[in-house]
C-alpha positions in Angstrom: 0.0 0.0 0.0 1.3 3.4 -0.8 2.0 5.9 2.0 -0.6 8.7 1.7 -0.4 10.3 5.1 2.4 11.8 7.2 1.8 11.7 10.9 4.1 13.2 13.5 3.4 13.4 17.3 -0.1 12.1 16.7 -0.9 15.0 14.3 -1.5 14.5 10.6 0.9 16.8 8.8 0.0 15.8 5.3 -2.9 13.7 3.9 -3.1 12.9 0.2 -5.6 10.2 0.6 -8.0 12.1 -1.6 -5.3 13.2 -4.0 -6.8 13.5 -7.5 -3.7 14.5 -9.4 -3.8 13.0 -12.9 -1.6 13.4 -16.0 -4.1 15.8 -17.4 -3.9 18.1 -14.3 -0.1 18.0 -13.9 2.1 20.3 -15.9 3.6 18.8 -19.0 6.9 17.0 -18.2 6.5 17.1 -14.4 6.3 13.9 -12.4 4.4 13.1 -9.2 2.9 10.3 -7.2 -0.8 9.8 -7.0 -2.8 8.5 -4.0 -2.1 4.9 -5.1 1.6 5.5 -5.0 1.9 5.4 -8.8 4.4 7.6 -10.6 2.7 9.7 -13.3 4.0 12.1 -16.0 2.2 15.4 -16.5 0.5 16.1 -19.8 -1.1 19.5 -19.2 0.0 22.1 -21.7 1.0 25.6 -20.5 -2.1 27.6 -19.6 -3.9 24.8 -17.9 -7.6 24.9 -17.6 -7.9 28.7 -17.8 -9.1 28.9 -14.2 -5.9 30.6 -13.0 -3.3 32.9 -14.5 -0.4 31.3 -16.2 3.0 32.0 -17.6 4.4 31.8 -21.1 8.0 32.2 -22.2 8.9 33.8 -25.6 12.4 33.5 -27.2 13.9 34.1 -30.6 16.1 31.8 -32.6 18.2 34.8 -33.7 19.5 34.9 -30.1 20.1 31.2 -29.9 16.9 30.2 -28.1 15.2 26.9 -29.2 11.8 25.3 -28.8 13.0 23.5 -25.8 13.6 26.9 -24.1 10.3 28.5 -24.6 6.6 28.2 -25.4 6.7 30.5 -28.4 9.8 30.7 -30.6 10.2 33.8 -32.8 12.5 33.8 -35.9 13.2 37.4 -36.6 10.4 37.9 -39.0 7.1 39.5 -37.9 7.8 38.5 -34.3 4.6 40.3 -33.2 2.7 37.3 -34.5 4.1 35.0 -31.8 3.8 37.6 -29.1 0.1 38.2 -29.9 -0.5 34.5 -30.1 0.9 34.1 -26.5 -1.4 37.0 -25.4 -4.4 35.4 -26.9 -3.5 32.0 -25.4 -3.7 33.5 -21.9 -6.8 32.7 -19.9 -9.4 35.5 -19.4 -8.0 36.2 -15.9 -4.7 37.3 -17.4 -1.2 36.0 -16.8 2.5 36.6 -17.3 4.6 36.6 -20.5 8.3 36.6 -20.2 10.3 37.7 -23.3 13.9 36.4 -23.2 16.9 38.3 -24.5 17.0 39.1 -28.1 15.8 41.5 -30.8 12.2 41.0 -31.8 11.0 42.6 -35.0 7.6 44.2 -34.8 5.6 44.7 -38.0 2.1 44.9 -36.6 0.7 46.2 -33.3 1.1 44.1 -30.2 -2.3 44.3 -28.5 -2.8 43.8 -24.7 -6.5 43.2 -24.9 -7.1 41.2 -21.8 -7.0 42.4 -18.2 -4.2 41.6 -15.7 -1.4 40.8 -18.3 2.2 41.3 -17.3 4.6 41.6 -20.2 8.2 41.5 -19.0 11.6 41.4 -20.6 15.2 41.2 -19.4 16.0 44.9 -19.4 17.9 46.5 -22.3 18.7 42.9 -23.6 15.0 42.4 -24.6 14.4 44.7 -27.6 11.2 45.3 -29.5 12.3 46.9 -32.8 10.2 48.3 -35.6 11.3 49.3 -39.1 7.9 50.4 -40.2 7.7 53.8 -41.8 4.1 54.9 -41.1 2.9 58.0 -39.2 -0.1 56.0 -38.0 1.7 52.9 -36.8 1.7 51.9 -33.1 4.0 49.2 -31.8 2.0 48.3 -28.7 -1.4 49.3 -27.3 -2.7 48.6 -23.8 -6.5 48.4 -24.1 -7.6 46.7 -20.8 -7.1 47.3 -17.1 -4.3 46.4 -14.8 -1.7 45.4 -17.4 2.0 45.9 -16.8 4.9 46.4 -19.2 8.3 45.9 -17.5 12.0 45.9 -18.4 11.6 46.1 -22.2 13.5 48.3 -24.7 11.4 49.8 -27.5 13.3 51.2 -30.5 12.6 52.5 -34.0 14.5 54.8 -36.4 11.3 55.6 -38.4 8.4 58.0 -38.1 5.6 56.3 -36.3 2.6 57.4 -34.1 3.7 55.8 -30.8 5.9 53.0 -29.4 3.4 52.4 -26.5 -0.2 53.7 -26.3 -2.7 53.4 -23.5 -6.1 53.7 -25.2 -9.4 52.0 -25.7 -12.0 53.7 -28.0 -14.8 52.2 -25.9 -13.8 53.8 -22.5 -11.2 54.5 -19.9 -8.2 52.2 -19.3 -7.3 51.8 -15.6 -4.2 50.8 -13.7 -1.5 50.4 -16.4 2.1 50.1 -15.1 5.1 50.8 -17.3 8.3 50.4 -15.4 12.1 50.2 -16.1 11.6 50.4 -19.9 13.7 52.2 -22.5 12.3 54.1 -25.4 14.7 54.9 -28.2 13.2 56.7 -31.2 14.0 59.0 -34.1 11.3 61.6 -34.9 8.5 59.5 -33.5 5.3 61.4 -32.6 5.2 59.8 -29.1 7.2 57.3 -27.2 4.3 56.9 -24.8 0.8 58.3 -25.3 -1.8 58.1 -22.6 -5.4 58.8 -23.8 -8.4 58.4 -21.5 -6.0 56.7 -19.1 -6.5 56.7 -15.3 -4.4 55.5 -12.4 -1.4 54.7 -14.7 2.1 54.7 -13.4 5.1 55.4 -15.6 8.3 55.2 -13.7 12.0 54.5 -14.0 12.0 54.7 -17.8 14.7 56.0 -20.0 13.7 58.3 -22.9 16.1 58.5 -25.8 14.0 60.4 -28.4 13.6 63.5 -30.5 9.8 63.5 -30.9 7.6 65.3 -33.4 5.0 65.8 -30.7 6.2 64.7 -27.2 8.1 61.8 -25.7 5.5 61.2 -23.0 2.0 62.6 -23.5 -0.8 62.8 -21.0 -3.5 63.7 -23.4 -7.1 65.0 -22.8 -9.2 62.9 -20.5 -6.3 61.5 -18.5 -6.4 61.8 -14.7 -4.9 60.3 -11.5 -1.7 59.3 -13.4 1.8 59.3 -12.0 4.9 60.0 -14.1 7.9 59.7 -11.8 11.7 59.1 -11.7 12.1 58.9 -15.5 15.2 60.1 -17.2 16.6 61.4 -20.4 19.1 59.5 -22.6 20.7 61.6 -25.4 17.5 63.7 -25.3 17.3 67.4 -25.8 15.9 69.2 -22.7 15.4 72.9 -23.4 12.7 75.4 -22.6 11.0 75.1 -26.0 11.2 71.3 -26.2 8.5 68.8 -25.3 9.5 65.7 -23.5 6.6 65.4 -21.0 3.4 67.0 -22.3 0.7 67.3 -19.6 -3.1 67.8 -20.0 -5.8 66.4 -17.7 -6.4 66.5 -13.9 -5.0 65.1 -10.7 -1.7 63.9 -12.3 1.6 63.8 -10.6 4.9 64.5 -12.4 7.7 64.1 -9.9 11.4 63.3 -9.7 12.1 63.2 -13.5 15.6 64.1 -14.7 16.3 66.4 -17.7 12.9 65.9 -19.4 11.3 69.1 -20.5 7.8 69.4 -19.0 5.1 71.3 -20.8 1.8 72.0 -19.1 -1.4 72.9 -21.0 -4.9 72.6 -19.5 -3.3 70.8 -16.5 -5.5 71.1 -13.4 -5.3 69.9 -9.8 -1.9 68.4 -10.4 1.5 68.2 -8.7 4.8 69.1 -10.4 7.5 68.5 -7.9 11.2 67.7 -7.5 12.0 67.5 -11.2 15.2 68.6 -12.8 14.6 70.2 -16.2 12.7 73.0 -17.9 9.0 73.6 -17.2 6.8 75.5 -19.6 3.3 76.6 -18.9 1.7 76.8 -22.4 2.2 75.9 -26.1 0.7 77.1 -29.3 -2.7 78.7 -28.7 -2.7 78.1 -25.0 -5.0 80.5 -23.2 -3.8 82.6 -20.2 -4.6 81.0 -16.9 -5.6 77.6 -18.4 -3.4 75.6 -16.0 -5.4 75.7 -12.7 -5.1 74.6 -9.1 -1.6 73.2 -9.5 1.4 73.0 -7.2 4.8 73.6 -8.8 7.3 73.1 -6.0 10.8 72.1 -5.3 11.9 71.9 -9.0 15.3 72.8 -10.5 14.1 74.6 -13.6 17.2 74.0 -15.7 18.2 73.4 -19.3 20.4 70.5 -20.4 23.4 72.8 -20.8 23.3 73.9 -17.2 21.6 77.3 -17.8 18.4 78.0 -15.9 15.0 78.6 -17.5 12.0 80.6 -16.2 8.2 80.4 -15.9 5.7 82.6 -17.6 2.9 82.6 -15.0 0.3 84.2 -17.2 -0.6 80.6 -18.2 -1.2 79.7 -14.6 -4.1 80.4 -12.2 -5.1 79.6 -8.6 -1.8 77.7 -8.1 1.3 77.6 -6.0 4.8 78.2 -7.3 7.2 77.8 -4.4 10.7 76.6 -3.5 12.0 76.3 -7.1 15.5 77.0 -8.3 14.8 79.0 -11.4 16.0 81.7 -13.8 13.1 84.1 -13.4 9.3 84.3 -12.9 7.9 86.2 -15.8 5.2 88.4 -14.3 1.6 89.0 -15.5 -0.3 92.2 -15.5 -3.5 90.3 -14.6 -4.1 89.0 -11.1 -4.7 85.2 -11.4 -4.7 84.3 -7.8 -1.3 82.5 -7.7 0.9 82.2 -4.7 4.5 82.7 -5.8 7.0 82.5 -3.0 10.4 81.4 -1.8 11.9 80.7 -5.2 15.6 81.0 -5.7 16.4 83.1 -8.8 19.5 82.2 -10.8 19.4 84.6 -13.7 23.0 84.1 -15.0 24.7 81.3 -13.0 25.2 77.8 -14.5 26.1 74.7 -12.7 
């Protein structure tokens, strides 16, 4: 008779009498002992019954990975097909996809169209690269709530619409996380575009881009988003340049390094502890259209070490305090701003 109980000191520590493990419910290739003491070999494919989240591995033969290493093997041609296939194979409850080291060539949009998906790479060694020349092309779109994109490098040397977009035409997208990614572009419209996005966190990302529009855009309808601790890589950061473009309400832009921040129709938001230029209007921006904001503790500085200023005619009902800055450009109209305790550095450079 097989041993199916472990008893110690009169207590049953483990009881597998009713163990129902079968080859169909055990992961493929794994071995176990059932209640009868028989050794069995698992036959269940990755993904299981779909009742729980699961994990898929993606590799590419161009980096030396083989079918034995991963669930989906790319070959350097339209690798988006295998990535999208892995996403569609996840159960409705979501799951995790790990993309191994290598360069993956993207010719069609990667679509995160299920909730609770985590797409992770191996840092700068996992590269999603596009050679598409199309001003409407988007490399990846997050359409459903609570998805994460982690440790992946996006790169293109062509003009495209965006490397990563958070958008669903049918409604708001909640809870997206983009962490520790690198975005390297040449004349892209956007590296990252948030449209109708709420409760998104973008943090720890490197921006290596000279955008047509903005490297990071919080577009109309965005709110409760956090853009923090991101940094520039070979990116211009001057007063007239757009790296982070902010619209919407209740957003936090904090701790970013040498990314030029442009505010237009930004309300009830926090701009704090950034190092880089800050601009309070673009194009046809109306005076006072940034309302109820706190701009505090920033070093308002260009990439060459010179300091930049703020034109407060584009600001109303806000606080500008504790910044190290070239100048505060005054306005002849009272807009109910509190401007205090700023350190003016009109000529000095670091």
